[in-house]
FISEKOL-989547 format. One line per field, with one value per atom (N, C-alpha, C): residue number from 1; residue in three letters; x, y, z negated. Coordinates in Angstrom, 3 decimals, always signed. Layout:
nr: NUM	... $
rest: ALA	... $
xx: X	... $
yy: Y	... $
zz: Z	... $
END
This chain:
nr: 1	1	1	2	2	2	3	3	3	4	4	4	5	5	5	6	6	6	7	7	7	8	8	8	9	9	9	10	10	10	11	11	11	12	12	12	13	13	13	14	14	14	15	15	15	16	16	16	17	17	17	18	18	18	19	19	19	20	20	20	21	21	21	22	22	22	23	23	23	24	24	24	25	25	25	26	26	26	27	27	27	28	28	28	29	29	29	30	30	30	31	31	31	32	32	32	33	33	33	34	34	34	35	35	35	36	36	36	37	37	37	38	38	38	39	39	39	40	40	40	41	41	41	42	42	42	43	43	43	44	44	44	45	45	45	46	46	46	47	47	47	48	48	48	49	49	49	50	50	50	51	51	51	52	52	52	53	53	53	54	54	54	55	55	55	56	56	56	57	57	57	58	58	58	59	59	59	60	60	60	61	61	61	62	62	62	63	63	63	64	64	64	65	65	65	66	66	66	67	67	67	68	68	68	69	69	69	70	70	70	71	71	71	72	72	72	73	73	73	74	74	74	75	75	75	76	76	76	77	77	77	78	78	78	79	79	79	80	80	80	81	81	81	82	82	82	83	83	83	84	84	84	85	85	85	86	86	86	87	87	87	88	88	88	89	89	89	90	90	90	91	91	91	92	92	92	93	93	93	94	94	94	95	95	95	96	96	96	97	97	97	98	98	98	99	99	99	100	100	100	101	101	101	102	102	102	103	103	103	104	104	104	105	105	105	106	106	106	107	107	107	108	108	108	109	109	109	110	110	110	111	111	111	112	112	112	113	113	113	114	114	114	115	115	115	116	116	116	117	117	117	118	118	118	119	119	119	120	120	120	121	121	121	122	122	122	123	123	123	124	124	124	125	125	125	126	126	126	127	127	127	128	128	128	129	129	129	130	130	130	131	131	131	132	132	132	133	133	133	134	134	134	135	135	135	136	136	136	137	137	137	138	138	138	139	139	139	140	140	140	141	141	141 $
rest: MET	MET	MET	LYS	LYS	LYS	LEU	LEU	LEU	LEU	LEU	LEU	ARG	ARG	ARG	PHE	PHE	PHE	ALA	ALA	ALA	ILE	ILE	ILE	PRO	PRO	PRO	LEU	LEU	LEU	LEU	LEU	LEU	THR	THR	THR	ALA	ALA	ALA	VAL	VAL	VAL	ILE	ILE	ILE	SER	SER	SER	MET	MET	MET	PRO	PRO	PRO	SER	SER	SER	PHE	PHE	PHE	ALA	ALA	ALA	ASN	ASN	ASN	GLN	GLN	GLN	ASN	ASN	ASN	GLY	GLY	GLY	VAL	VAL	VAL	GLY	GLY	GLY	LEU	LEU	LEU	GLY	GLY	GLY	LEU	LEU	LEU	ALA	ALA	ALA	TYR	TYR	TYR	ASP	ASP	ASP	LEU	LEU	LEU	GLY	GLY	GLY	VAL	VAL	VAL	GLY	GLY	GLY	VAL	VAL	VAL	THR	THR	THR	ALA	ALA	ALA	GLN	GLN	GLN	ILE	ILE	ILE	ARG	ARG	ARG	GLY	GLY	GLY	THR	THR	THR	SER	SER	SER	ILE	ILE	ILE	PHE	PHE	PHE	VAL	VAL	VAL	ASN	ASN	ASN	SER	SER	SER	ASP	ASP	ASP	ALA	ALA	ALA	ILE	ILE	ILE	ALA	ALA	ALA	VAL	VAL	VAL	ASP	ASP	ASP	MET	MET	MET	ARG	ARG	ARG	LEU	LEU	LEU	GLN	GLN	GLN	ASN	ASN	ASN	PHE	PHE	PHE	ARG	ARG	ARG	ASN	ASN	ASN	ASP	ASP	ASP	ARG	ARG	ARG	GLY	GLY	GLY	THR	THR	THR	ALA	ALA	ALA	TYR	TYR	TYR	VAL	VAL	VAL	TYR	TYR	TYR	ILE	ILE	ILE	ASP	ASP	ASP	ALA	ALA	ALA	GLY	GLY	GLY	GLY	GLY	GLY	PHE	PHE	PHE	TYR	TYR	TYR	GLU	GLU	GLU	ASP	ASP	ASP	GLY	GLY	GLY	GLY	GLY	GLY	ARG	ARG	ARG	ASP	ASP	ASP	SER	SER	SER	TYR	TYR	TYR	ASN	ASN	ASN	ASP	ASP	ASP	LYS	LYS	LYS	ALA	ALA	ALA	GLY	GLY	GLY	VAL	VAL	VAL	ARG	ARG	ARG	LEU	LEU	LEU	PRO	PRO	PRO	ILE	ILE	ILE	GLY	GLY	GLY	LEU	LEU	LEU	SER	SER	SER	PHE	PHE	PHE	GLY	GLY	GLY	ILE	ILE	ILE	ALA	ALA	ALA	PRO	PRO	PRO	SER	SER	SER	VAL	VAL	VAL	GLN	GLN	GLN	ALA	ALA	ALA	TYR	TYR	TYR	VAL	VAL	VAL	GLN	GLN	GLN	ALA	ALA	ALA	VAL	VAL	VAL	PRO	PRO	PRO	ASN	ASN	ASN	PHE	PHE	PHE	ALA	ALA	ALA	PHE	PHE	PHE	SER	SER	SER	ASP	ASP	ASP	ASN	ASN	ASN	GLU	GLU	GLU	ASN	ASN	ASN	GLN	GLN	GLN	GLU	GLU	GLU	GLY	GLY	GLY	PHE	PHE	PHE	GLY	GLY	GLY	VAL	VAL	VAL	ASP	ASP	ASP	GLY	GLY	GLY	ALA	ALA	ALA	LEU	LEU	LEU	GLY	GLY	GLY	LEU	LEU	LEU	ARG	ARG	ARG	LEU	LEU	LEU	ARG	ARG	ARG	PHE	PHE	PHE $
xx: +2.007	+1.861	+0.660	-0.382	-1.624	-1.523	-0.600	-0.425	+0.020	+0.946	+1.414	+0.319	-0.511	-1.616	-2.590	-2.723	-3.607	-2.914	-1.627	-0.919	-0.557	-0.092	+0.408	-0.681	-1.877	-2.913	-3.360	-3.422	-3.831	-2.818	-1.533	-0.503	-0.497	-0.661	-0.690	-1.855	-3.015	-4.186	-4.023	-3.515	-3.399	-2.336	-1.205	-0.140	-0.574	-1.430	-1.872	-2.985	-3.587	-4.658	-4.098	-4.837	-4.372	-4.509	-3.619	-3.652	-4.515	-5.121	-5.941	-5.099	-3.910	-3.051	-1.812	-1.225	-0.045	+1.211	+1.644	+2.851	+3.793	+4.865	+5.831	+6.936	+7.565	+8.714	+8.343	+9.391	+9.273	+9.998	+9.447	+10.091	+10.143	+11.267	+11.438	+12.040	+11.575	+12.140	+11.617	+11.789	+11.349	+10.262	+9.335	+8.238	+7.758	+7.075	+6.319	+4.861	+4.113	+2.692	+1.905	+1.862	+1.261	+2.404	+3.283	+4.546	+5.654	+6.865	+8.000	+8.053	+8.253	+8.298	+8.869	+8.622	+9.123	+7.979	+8.291	+7.291	+7.771	+6.819	+7.110	+5.995	+6.337	+5.330	+5.595	+4.579	+4.682	+3.501	+3.773	+2.735	+1.539	+1.775	+0.685	+0.056	+0.540	+0.061	+1.112	+0.720	+1.629	+1.380	+2.461	+2.382	+3.251	+2.722	+3.483	+3.390	+4.531	+4.557	+5.519	+5.086	+6.000	+5.596	+6.164	+5.902	+4.475	+3.757	+2.410	+1.312	+1.649	+0.616	+0.963	-0.083	+0.082	-0.970	-0.594	-1.519	-1.238	-2.306	-2.187	-3.121	-2.571	-3.338	-3.119	-4.190	-4.107	-4.346	-3.565	-3.654	-4.957	-5.746	-6.976	-6.751	-6.000	-5.805	-4.459	-3.807	-2.522	-2.662	-2.186	-2.101	-0.639	-0.036	+1.382	+1.593	+2.747	+3.087	+3.588	+3.824	+4.224	+5.542	+6.460	+7.757	+7.748	+6.670	+6.583	+7.457	+7.783	+8.655	+7.894	+6.627	+5.810	+4.422	+3.868	+2.544	+1.681	+0.439	-0.582	-1.426	-1.741	-2.417	-3.496	-4.395	-5.435	-5.359	-5.247	-5.215	-6.428	-6.729	-7.761	-7.226	-7.505	-6.989	-7.519	-6.766	-7.157	-5.946	-6.212	-5.132	-5.562	-4.565	-4.781	-3.691	-4.080	-3.131	-3.333	-2.249	-2.262	-2.222	-3.170	-3.256	-2.390	-1.530	-0.677	-1.248	-1.022	-1.473	-2.983	-3.673	-5.131	-5.747	-6.404	-7.008	-8.148	-8.595	-9.629	-9.184	-7.890	-7.362	-6.967	-7.112	-6.838	-7.830	-7.392	-8.334	-7.976	-8.979	-8.839	-9.747	-9.458	-10.305	-9.964	-10.657	-10.452	-9.812	-9.080	-8.394	-8.360	-8.193	-8.156	-7.012	-5.756	-4.615	-4.646	-4.359	-4.232	-2.842	-1.999	-0.616	+0.062	+1.305	+2.194	+3.491	+3.924	+5.223	+6.086	+7.369	+8.289	+9.669	+10.399	+11.756	+12.737	+13.620	+14.654	+16.029	+16.099	+17.283	+16.759	+17.572	+17.058	+16.340	+16.746	+16.065	+15.521	+15.368	+14.846	+13.566	+12.527	+11.217	+10.809	+10.317	+9.787	+8.293	+7.564	+6.132	+5.641	+4.564	+3.863	+2.377	+1.606	+0.177	-0.675	-1.889	-2.931	-3.752	-4.115	-4.762	-6.081	-7.184	-8.483	-8.786	-9.337	-9.615	-10.821	-11.363	-12.440	-12.038	-11.906	-11.427	-12.580	-12.470	-13.403	-12.640	-13.224	-12.555	-13.585	-13.220	-14.080	-14.052	-13.006	-12.841	-13.477	-14.535	-15.257	-14.385	-13.381	-12.486	-11.534	-11.386	-10.449	-11.127	-12.461	-13.116	-13.653	-13.956	-14.517	-13.622	-14.007	-13.299	-12.108	-11.030	-9.838	-9.032	-8.090	-7.180	-5.756	-4.940	-3.539	-2.660	-1.391	-0.438	+0.626	+1.309	+2.394	+3.430	+4.673	+5.731	+6.748	+7.404	+8.345	+9.327	+10.258	+11.323	+11.520	+11.481	+11.626	+12.735	+13.480	+14.459	+13.751	+13.727	+13.026	+13.957	+13.426	+14.197	+13.587 $
yy: -0.127	-0.837	-0.263	-1.071	-0.553	-0.235	-0.846	-0.533	+0.912	+1.389	+2.771	+3.769	+3.466	+4.369	+4.524	+3.496	+3.532	+4.159	+3.856	+4.221	+5.694	+6.287	+7.662	+8.656	+8.645	+9.584	+9.308	+8.025	+7.685	+8.183	+7.972	+8.443	+9.965	+10.648	+12.109	+12.617	+12.027	+12.458	+12.191	+11.023	+10.657	+11.492	+11.721	+12.493	+13.925	+14.471	+15.854	+15.991	+14.882	+14.933	+15.121	+15.808	+15.919	+14.577	+14.328	+13.082	+13.241	+12.139	+12.159	+12.115	+11.578	+11.454	+12.319	+12.697	+13.551	+12.686	+12.477	+11.711	+12.615	+13.025	+13.892	+13.064	+13.611	+12.969	+12.028	+11.418	+10.507	+9.224	+8.104	+6.820	+6.067	+5.434	+4.620	+3.289	+2.201	+0.908	-0.225	-1.439	-2.662	-3.308	-4.007	-4.647	-5.874	-6.740	-7.828	-7.530	-7.148	-6.823	-7.587	-7.105	-7.803	-8.400	-9.105	-9.551	-8.693	-8.866	-8.068	-6.789	-5.658	-4.390	-3.271	-2.069	-0.852	-0.190	+0.326	+1.014	+2.429	+3.330	+4.711	+5.186	+6.085	+6.711	+8.209	+8.953	+10.405	+11.012	+11.728	+12.410	+11.516	+10.306	+9.424	+8.644	+8.792	+8.027	+6.982	+5.710	+4.619	+4.147	+3.919	+3.488	+2.257	+1.250	+0.048	-0.164	-0.445	-0.654	-1.789	-2.672	-3.617	-3.720	-4.640	-4.695	-5.102	-5.726	-6.218	-5.601	-4.765	-4.291	-2.929	-2.275	-1.010	-0.979	-0.429	-0.233	+1.134	+1.853	+3.169	+3.184	+3.524	+3.539	+4.856	+5.386	+6.618	+6.282	+6.890	+6.650	+7.215	+6.377	+6.810	+7.107	+6.217	+6.362	+5.803	+6.483	+6.083	+5.960	+4.880	+4.718	+4.454	+5.224	+5.023	+4.709	+4.093	+3.817	+5.103	+5.072	+6.266	+6.861	+6.024	+6.517	+6.915	+6.633	+6.978	+6.122	+4.917	+4.043	+2.991	+2.762	+1.777	+2.359	+2.018	+2.508	+1.346	+1.347	+0.492	+1.431	+1.034	+1.952	+1.247	+2.061	+1.610	+2.502	+1.890	+2.598	+2.191	+2.962	+2.606	+2.955	+2.100	+2.381	+1.432	+1.350	+0.514	-0.121	-1.077	-1.766	-2.155	-2.412	-2.920	-3.942	-5.114	-6.151	-6.515	-6.488	-6.866	-8.385	-8.967	-10.420	-11.042	-10.277	-10.817	-10.534	-11.442	-11.245	-11.160	-11.875	-11.942	-10.936	-9.898	-8.894	-9.474	-10.681	-11.385	-11.635	-11.732	-12.000	-10.741	-9.563	-8.319	-8.167	-7.525	-7.252	-5.950	-5.323	-4.082	-4.201	-3.426	-3.530	-2.521	-2.664	-1.804	-2.646	-1.973	-2.681	-1.825	-2.475	-1.806	-2.393	-2.000	-2.547	-2.138	-3.104	-2.883	-3.375	-2.470	-2.867	-2.355	-2.763	-2.367	-1.908	-0.681	-0.197	+0.163	-0.043	+0.223	+0.549	+1.341	+1.701	+0.630	+0.251	-0.722	-0.059	+1.190	+2.045	+3.478	+4.481	+5.858	+6.279	+5.800	+6.208	+5.025	+3.867	+2.681	+2.229	+2.057	+1.664	+0.338	-0.594	-1.855	-1.872	-2.610	-2.744	-4.120	-4.532	-5.764	-5.444	-5.992	-5.665	-6.808	-6.871	-7.732	-6.854	-7.402	-6.580	-7.218	-6.952	-7.378	-6.595	-7.290	-6.611	-7.214	-6.449	-6.939	-6.638	-7.684	-7.540	-7.649	-6.887	-6.921	-7.406	-8.334	-8.880	-9.472	-9.594	-10.301	-11.795	-12.272	-13.676	-13.931	-14.693	-14.923	-15.578	-16.334	-16.981	-15.994	-14.800	-13.809	-12.737	-12.693	-11.605	-12.064	-11.084	-11.372	-10.926	-11.305	-10.916	-11.827	-11.232	-11.997	-11.241	-11.914	-11.282	-11.675	-10.670	-10.880	-10.327	-10.447	-9.884	-9.098	-8.242	-7.464	-7.195	-7.045	-6.606	-5.825	-4.903	-4.065	-3.357	-2.696	-1.972	-0.667	+0.470	+1.781	+2.579	+3.287	+4.249	+5.596	+6.217	+7.490	+8.665	+9.681	+10.918	+12.074 $
zz: +22.068	+20.806	+20.071	+19.958	+19.385	+17.906	+17.177	+15.760	+15.580	+16.409	+16.297	+16.655	+17.642	+18.002	+16.837	+16.028	+14.871	+13.660	+13.479	+12.259	+12.170	+13.244	+13.180	+12.784	+13.401	+12.933	+11.491	+11.104	+9.746	+8.728	+8.976	+8.056	+7.952	+9.058	+9.044	+8.204	+8.357	+7.592	+6.109	+5.740	+4.330	+3.622	+4.266	+3.622	+3.367	+4.232	+4.056	+3.021	+2.577	+1.588	+0.182	-0.699	-2.082	-2.802	-3.721	-4.483	-5.725	-6.170	-7.375	-8.642	-8.566	-9.748	-9.573	-10.669	-10.630	-10.489	-9.263	-8.974	-8.210	-8.824	-8.162	-7.546	-6.533	-5.923	-4.804	-4.279	-3.152	-3.506	-3.109	-3.297	-1.984	-1.688	-0.483	-0.864	-0.217	-0.555	+0.289	-0.223	+0.432	-0.400	+0.299	-0.408	+0.347	-0.371	+0.231	-0.064	+0.951	+0.787	+1.839	+3.046	+4.177	+5.000	+4.331	+4.892	+4.312	+4.798	+4.340	+5.156	+4.471	+5.180	+4.340	+4.797	+4.166	+3.406	+2.226	+1.433	+1.116	+1.022	+0.630	-0.278	-1.174	-2.023	-2.000	-1.610	-1.498	-2.239	-3.332	-4.117	-4.424	-4.888	-5.284	-4.155	-2.940	-1.799	-1.460	-1.489	-1.166	+0.259	+0.982	+2.375	+2.540	+3.202	+3.525	+5.030	+5.674	+7.123	+7.446	+8.346	+8.980	+10.446	+11.186	+12.623	+12.956	+12.034	+12.308	+11.464	+10.489	+9.565	+8.994	+8.509	+7.789	+6.681	+5.541	+4.428	+3.819	+3.501	+2.874	+1.672	+0.506	-0.737	-1.459	-2.054	-2.847	-4.314	-5.184	-6.616	-7.162	-7.808	-8.468	-9.933	-10.603	-12.044	-12.449	-13.370	-13.930	-15.437	-16.011	-17.456	-17.765	-18.676	-18.958	-20.429	-20.715	-22.104	-22.763	-24.064	-24.812	-24.331	-23.877	-23.418	-21.946	-21.220	-19.805	-18.914	-19.365	-18.579	-17.786	-18.121	-17.407	-17.156	-16.012	-15.627	-15.175	-15.585	-15.010	-14.167	-12.947	-12.044	-11.232	-10.704	-9.790	-8.557	-7.396	-6.125	-5.302	-4.277	-3.303	-1.930	-0.962	+0.369	+1.411	+2.492	+3.611	+4.254	+5.153	+5.843	+7.246	+8.087	+9.435	+9.716	+10.219	+10.597	+12.062	+12.819	+14.222	+14.305	+15.009	+15.104	+16.177	+16.802	+17.858	+19.231	+20.156	+21.537	+21.659	+20.820	+20.895	+19.934	+20.456	+19.576	+18.752	+19.085	+18.334	+16.894	+16.653	+15.315	+14.555	+15.145	+14.431	+13.293	+12.216	+11.133	+10.444	+9.913	+9.155	+7.951	+6.923	+5.748	+4.681	+3.580	+2.413	+1.318	+0.420	-0.656	-1.908	-3.058	-4.350	-5.185	-4.887	-5.631	-7.110	-7.965	-9.406	-9.770	-10.293	-10.457	-11.696	-11.818	-12.905	-12.260	-12.580	-12.104	-13.310	-13.157	-14.259	-13.697	-14.444	-14.053	-14.467	-13.545	-13.893	-13.913	-13.482	-13.549	-13.461	-13.742	-13.741	-12.465	-11.297	-10.072	-9.277	-9.912	-9.239	-9.933	-9.135	-9.654	-9.005	-9.808	-9.310	-9.561	-8.729	-8.962	-8.541	-9.168	-8.832	-8.912	-7.955	-7.954	-7.417	-7.906	-7.354	-6.416	-5.261	-4.242	-3.786	-4.501	-3.986	-2.710	-1.699	-0.434	+0.252	+1.179	+2.039	+3.466	+4.287	+5.658	+6.648	+7.722	+8.839	+10.061	+10.819	+11.990	+12.931	+14.218	+15.174	+14.920	+14.277	+13.952	+12.584	+12.540	+11.279	+10.207	+10.615	+9.646	+8.990	+9.556	+9.037	+8.198	+8.189	+7.472	+6.125	+5.273	+3.972	+2.834	+1.629	+0.416	+0.182	-0.312	-0.669	-1.701	-2.311	-3.260	-2.850	-2.589	-2.230	-3.343	-3.185	-4.132	-3.407	-4.139	-3.559	-4.643	-4.195	-5.093	-4.281	-4.966	-4.246	-5.149	-4.509	-5.169	-4.419	-5.133	-4.506	-5.186	-4.379	-4.854	-4.924	-6.111	-6.316	-6.073	-5.391	-5.118	-5.858 $
END
């Protein structure tokens, strides 16, 4: 599975890097980003994985309200999407998620984000600038 050969070294490198923002704890949950999948946040690094895609983003900036219950944030990262049987449809790229996260219970965090991205692919119809969206729910530990 070529996605795992790409994902494991990338995840290992990103998790070991220092984060730009002060985000303590770990969050695990479900999200819709590059399809439906699993999301995790570890020390300001957000990871999304499903059977066909992976995205890793690092927190650049956090803005919070006075009570610390909502955050507007800017992340930077990259993604890889498996195009199926034909590697011609595979794509990888850079992304700059801009989002809003808020607590809906003491240990539950929800988020919604706009995701401007630039994709690279052998298929000219799959590459270029685009804007996607994502939303998710994480249980914080």
